[in-house]
N, C-alpha and C positions, 0 to 999 in steps of 0.2 A: 019780309030781314026782321030778323029777331030783336032784341035791344040789347045793345054794348050791356053785358057784365065785367066791371070794372073791378080793379084792387086803387087803391088810391094811396101811396107812400108819402105823406108828407110829415115833415114834424111839426110843424108850425099849425096850432091850434086852429088859428082865426081859419088859414088857409085852408086846412085840409075839410071845417066845417062845409065854407063857403063852397068849395068843388065841391064835395057831398050833393049840395042844394042845388047848385047848378047843372048836375048831370044828371040828378034825379028828374029835376022838370025836365027836364028834356030827354025822357022814358029811359033813361040807364039804370040797371039796377047794380049797384053798390055791393060786392061781393065781402068788403072788408076795407077799413082803414087801418094805416100801420105808421108808426111815429118812428120806427127804428129799422136798421136791418134785419135785426134775427125776428122783432114779428115781422116785419113783412115777408121773409121766408116759412117761416112756421106759420102763416096763413095762407099764403103761395099753396105749400103743402096743402090744405085741409080744401081749402076753392080750387084750385085749377084753373086762374083766373083768364080767361080770353084775350082780357086788356088791361093795361096797368099804366097811371101815370104815376110818373116816380120823379122826386125832386132827387138831384144829386148828391148835393151834401146831407148827409143828417146827421143826427146827433142823439145817439149814436150810430157810427156807420157810415156806408157810402152807398149812393142809389145807383152810381156805378155798378156795385157788385151786385144789386139785386136784381137792374134790369138784363145782366149777362145770366144771371142765374133762370129769371121769368124764361127770357129767351129759348135757352138751351134746353130744362127739364121742362117746360108746357108750352113751348111755345106760344109764348104769350106776345102780345101784338103792342108793345111798349113806345110811350109818348115821353120823352122826362121833359123837367120840367128846372129850370135854372139860372140863376142870373149869371154865371162865369160861361160864356160859350165858347172862348177865345179858340181852342181847338175843336172843331168839330169832328175831324176824324179818330179821333180820340173818344167822342162822344160812341160815333157810329161804331168802334169796336165793340160795343157791349149789345151789338145786335139790335139795338132800337131803331123804328123808320124815321123817326124826328124828335124836335127837340122846341119847344114852346118856350123863350127869355120870359126872364121874372123880367119888372114887373109885368103878367101881360093883362089883358081881359078875361075875367072867365067866361064872359059868352062864347071867345074864340076857343075855348077847349072841346067841346065839342065837336065843332067844326074839324078842329086837329086830328080827333079822334077819328071821323070821318077821311081822314087826310091819310093819317097813317093804315089805317085798315086796307082803304085802294093800294096806296105800295104796298102794302105787305102782299097783297093778294094780284099784283101785276095790273093793275087796273089803271088807265091814265086820271091825273090829276086837273083839276082844272083850274086851281086857284089856291093858295095858299094864304090862312089866317095871316095877318100882319104880324111882320119879324119872327114867324114860323119856318125852321131849318127843316128841309129835306135833308134826313141823315143816310140815306140809302146811294147817294151820290160817291159816299165816300168808303162804301163798302166792295 
């Protein structure tokens, strides 16, 4: 299987650096790191990322807008990350297949990407990482 090519959309520099390191150590190719909605959409246009990890609350911007654009324009498989998951049905409306609530364990991110890939491809999922929410059940 080809390695994941992932766009990271995260406005916290410490989290994005840690996430980039964890994903690269897991064999992923990080095709970009964006800290704002505008930068993420510009980067997506240049890279057409197959996968993305997107923070919902960006400063400036809205990760839900980014997720929706990535899904609609590039068929990107999106994993959302947020501390605010009160209404999963609203997050599912973005087209994302899963959400990893913050704070999350960095080790869970690659496993969560595998889950959203399987959900996107219609394959059965054996086990979700701790606290992960599969959003496709609200679609």
